[in-house]
N, CA, C and O of each residue as an XYZ file, in Angstrom:
340
protein
N      69.235     78.326     28.286
C      68.800     77.318     29.036
C      67.213     77.853     29.333
O      66.219     77.183     29.053
N      67.185     79.154     29.937
C      65.764     79.422     30.427
C      65.248     79.316     29.276
O      64.290     78.544     29.327
N      65.486     79.865     27.904
C      64.298     79.836     26.462
C      63.918     77.947     26.413
O      62.848     77.583     25.926
N      64.624     77.223     26.802
C      64.498     75.602     26.532
C      63.159     75.366     27.676
O      62.113     74.756     27.452
N      63.528     75.982     28.807
C      62.803     75.625     29.782
C      61.239     76.485     29.766
O      60.278     76.009     30.371
N      61.174     77.340     29.264
C      60.077     78.248     28.824
C      59.530     77.355     27.646
O      58.313     77.175     27.680
N      60.150     76.823     26.714
C      59.598     76.385     25.525
C      59.049     74.977     26.010
O      58.083     74.522     25.396
N      59.587     74.250     27.065
C      59.137     73.484     27.499
C      57.718     73.204     28.356
O      56.987     72.215     28.405
N      57.674     74.147     28.822
C      56.403     74.507     29.964
C      55.473     74.761     29.000
O      54.341     74.437     29.362
N      55.564     75.385     27.520
C      54.187     75.306     26.781
C      53.638     74.056     26.410
O      52.538     74.159     25.866
N      54.104     72.831     26.549
C      53.554     71.681     25.946
C      52.391     71.334     27.151
O      52.542     71.580     28.348
N      51.532     70.878     26.703
C      50.495     70.755     27.604
C      50.924     69.814     28.534
O      51.113     70.037     29.730
N      51.104     68.522     27.824
C      51.836     67.388     28.888
C      52.727     67.605     29.873
O      52.618     66.906     30.880
N      53.644     68.469     29.817
C      54.649     68.953     30.625
C      53.779     69.779     31.844
O      53.930     69.550     33.044
N      53.186     70.414     31.487
C      52.053     70.966     32.694
C      51.184     70.358     33.285
O      50.766     70.759     34.371
N      50.737     69.285     32.708
C      49.747     68.198     33.335
C      50.922     67.276     34.314
O      50.724     67.096     35.516
N      52.054     66.781     33.651
C      53.066     66.096     34.372
C      53.431     66.728     35.494
O      53.477     65.950     36.447
N      53.665     67.664     35.714
C      54.053     68.920     36.848
C      53.040     68.883     37.805
O      53.307     68.659     38.985
N      51.793     69.101     37.373
C      50.361     69.143     38.324
C      50.398     67.757     39.070
O      50.399     67.660     40.297
N      50.432     66.603     38.120
C      50.363     65.216     38.654
C      51.651     64.661     39.807
O      51.512     63.708     40.574
N      52.751     65.426     39.703
C      53.835     65.289     40.233
C      53.652     66.190     41.818
O      54.036     65.826     42.929
N      52.941     67.443     41.434
C      52.811     68.033     42.962
C      51.745     67.299     43.610
O      51.879     67.114     44.820
N      50.684     66.832     43.022
C      49.720     66.078     43.739
C      50.183     65.061     44.294
O      49.912     64.914     45.486
N      50.938     64.147     43.678
C      51.285     62.981     44.050
C      52.012     63.186     45.303
O      51.701     62.418     46.213
N      53.009     64.150     45.568
C      53.735     64.410     46.566
C      52.960     65.050     47.677
O      53.090     64.648     48.833
N      52.080     66.127     47.329
C      51.163     66.484     48.509
C      50.325     65.279     48.860
O      50.181     65.330     50.082
N      49.660     64.146     48.345
C      49.146     63.129     48.854
C      49.930     62.182     49.688
O      49.524     61.553     50.665
N      51.209     62.175     49.116
C      51.655     61.047     50.225
C      52.306     61.695     51.363
O      52.657     60.951     52.278
N      52.539     62.995     51.474
C      52.864     63.785     52.768
C      51.449     63.889     53.812
O      51.353     63.658     55.017
N      50.610     64.252     52.995
C      48.982     64.181     53.859
C      48.704     62.818     54.323
O      48.371     62.588     55.485
N      48.852     61.805     53.323
C      48.898     60.323     54.042
C      49.540     59.860     54.864
O      49.121     59.178     55.799
N      50.925     60.231     54.588
C      51.690     59.869     55.965
C      51.648     60.663     56.916
O      51.076     59.991     57.774
N      51.919     61.903     57.480
C      51.756     62.847     58.439
C      50.480     63.086     59.042
O      50.316     63.221     60.255
N      49.499     63.141     58.097
C      48.335     63.750     58.668
C      47.554     62.400     58.944
O      47.212     62.074     60.081
N      47.327     61.725     57.942
C      46.107     60.463     58.353
C      46.958     59.431     59.158
O      46.349     58.628     59.864
N      48.200     59.395     59.111
C      49.096     58.227     59.666
C      48.663     56.913     58.971
O      48.502     55.835     59.543
N      48.501     57.162     57.669
C      48.446     55.527     56.992
C      49.264     55.642     55.782
O      49.709     56.674     55.280
N      49.417     54.252     55.331
C      50.215     54.101     54.161
C      49.056     53.646     53.198
O      48.254     52.744     53.440
N      49.105     54.436     52.049
C      48.142     54.017     51.066
C      48.474     52.852     49.882
O      49.607     52.626     49.456
N      47.307     52.199     49.467
C      48.031     50.809     48.789
C      48.492     51.137     47.383
O      48.349     52.332     47.121
N      48.875     50.590     46.654
C      49.347     50.715     45.235
C      48.410     51.481     44.418
O      48.836     52.443     43.779
N      46.907     51.079     44.362
C      46.274     51.540     43.240
C      45.627     52.870     44.137
O      44.900     53.572     43.434
N      45.731     53.217     45.196
C      45.260     54.633     45.638
C      46.052     55.434     45.890
O      45.725     56.554     46.283
N      47.679     54.945     45.675
C      48.612     55.741     45.671
C      48.854     56.117     44.212
O      49.386     57.221     44.094
N      48.701     55.734     43.530
C      49.075     55.867     42.181
C      47.643     56.391     41.159
O      47.700     56.470     39.932
N      46.604     56.659     41.859
C      45.676     56.825     41.009
C      45.484     58.413     40.226
O      44.839     58.661     39.208
N      46.192     59.249     40.994
C      46.229     60.252     39.898
C      47.334     60.042     38.719
O      47.352     60.706     37.683
N      48.197     59.067     39.033
C      49.064     58.832     37.775
C      48.405     58.052     36.440
O      48.672     58.146     35.242
N      47.514     57.315     37.110
C      46.456     56.673     36.106
C      45.899     57.708     35.099
O      45.941     57.569     33.877
N      45.388     58.732     35.744
C      44.758     59.636     35.208
C      45.225     60.520     34.209
O      44.554     61.028     33.310
N      46.675     60.690     34.484
C      47.596     61.495     33.701
C      48.049     60.446     32.374
O      48.466     60.794     31.270
N      47.890     59.506     32.722
C      48.115     58.153     31.792
C      47.248     58.303     30.506
O      47.523     58.355     29.307
N      45.923     58.357     31.331
C      44.629     58.636     30.521
C      44.795     59.632     29.323
O      44.687     59.352     28.129
N      45.145     61.139     30.010
C      45.401     62.435     29.504
C      46.526     61.923     28.263
O      46.313     62.302     27.111
N      47.600     61.136     28.535
C      48.623     60.984     27.619
C      48.100     60.123     26.353
O      48.429     60.446     25.211
N      47.291     59.041     26.609
C      46.718     58.557     25.717
C      45.549     58.851     25.169
O      45.115     58.298     24.159
N      45.030     59.652     25.742
C      43.579     60.242     25.059
C      43.623     61.206     23.751
O      42.709     61.421     22.954
N      45.102     61.788     23.757
C      45.591     62.419     22.394
C      45.304     64.137     22.277
O      46.094     64.925     21.756
N      43.920     64.515     22.921
C      43.719     65.808     22.951
C      44.841     66.732     23.802
O      45.182     66.686     24.984
N      45.216     67.489     22.819
C      46.020     68.443     23.724
C      45.391     70.283     23.837
O      46.093     71.262     24.089
N      44.149     70.270     23.605
C      43.595     71.451     23.919
C      43.426     72.005     25.260
O      42.918     71.287     26.121
N      43.871     73.458     25.604
C      43.877     73.976     26.813
C      42.692     73.417     27.744
O      42.898     73.061     28.904
N      41.422     73.374     27.119
C      40.437     72.611     28.202
C      40.426     71.332     28.322
O      40.030     70.971     29.430
N      40.708     70.502     27.611
C      41.258     69.065     28.024
C      42.038     69.489     29.051
O      41.568     69.450     30.188
N      43.190     69.904     28.858
C      44.668     69.931     30.242
C      43.903     70.534     31.102
O      43.763     69.782     32.067
N      43.168     71.797     31.284
C      42.434     71.903     32.527
C      41.514     70.969     33.144
O      41.529     70.891     34.372
N      40.729     70.261     32.485
C      39.656     69.236     32.957
C      40.396     67.822     33.422
O      39.897     67.061     34.251
N      41.678     67.590     32.749
C      42.615     66.663     33.316
C      43.272     67.009     34.768
O      43.372     66.239     35.724
N      43.600     68.060     34.704
C      44.345     68.879     36.234
C      43.342     68.799     37.011
O      43.716     68.170     38.000
N      41.932     69.182     37.141
C      41.080     68.998     38.049
C      40.662     67.829     38.407
O      40.430     67.593     39.593
N      40.467     66.736     37.263
C      40.346     65.027     37.574
C      41.326     64.970     38.453
O      40.937     64.899     39.619
N      42.844     64.978     38.236
C      43.764     64.446     39.119
C      43.653     64.859     40.339
O      43.727     64.106     41.310
N      43.415     66.426     40.419
C      43.314     66.660     41.828
C      42.276     66.197     42.566
O      42.456     65.912     43.750
N      41.109     66.064     41.995
C      39.749     65.357     42.610
C      40.084     63.870     42.757
O      39.767     63.387     43.844
N      40.650     63.073     41.895
C      41.078     61.906     42.253
C      41.777     61.576     43.479
O      41.499     60.703     44.301
N      42.904     62.568     43.468
C      43.683     62.650     44.937
C      42.697     62.945     46.089
O      42.517     62.133     46.996
N      42.131     64.014     46.028
C      41.228     64.277     47.221
C      40.240     63.231     47.723
O      40.052     62.935     48.903
N      39.623     62.705     46.631
C      38.826     61.510     46.984
C      39.233     60.269     47.438
O      38.497     59.483     48.036
N      40.891     60.001     47.045
C      41.155     59.254     47.784
C      41.512     59.289     49.127
O      41.351     58.303     49.847
N      42.051     60.487     49.588
C      42.217     61.141     50.990
C      41.115     61.089     51.825
O      41.022     60.521     52.913
N      40.294     61.730     51.222
C      38.970     61.350     51.956
C      38.526     60.138     52.251
O      38.201     59.972     53.426
N      38.406     59.149     51.447
C      38.385     57.889     51.522
C      38.928     57.117     52.908
O      38.370     56.443     53.774
N      40.191     57.525     52.692
C      41.119     56.842     53.574
C      40.801     57.371     55.108
O      40.935     56.719     56.144
N      40.361     58.685     54.971
C      40.276     59.393     56.281
C      38.794     59.048     57.158
O      38.547     59.343     58.327
N      38.099     58.475     56.373
C      36.829     57.932     57.142
C      36.843     56.654     57.816
O      35.839     56.256     58.407
């Protein structure tokens, strides 16, 4: 079972999916508890849309994976900054 988990974590889409999941959870907690706001549907799911773009893009190189990881975090941060103003 551990070997299966290790093998699945070597897939780029799994790693980007995990980053997306963590970012969505952190974004939800910060929006609810720190900003005391409820995000609209598009703002709440903006990092997920970037992940979907990664899946549709087709490129699975390490540099593409890192670029999309950064983009997911940046989109989430931008949404939270826009809501905090």
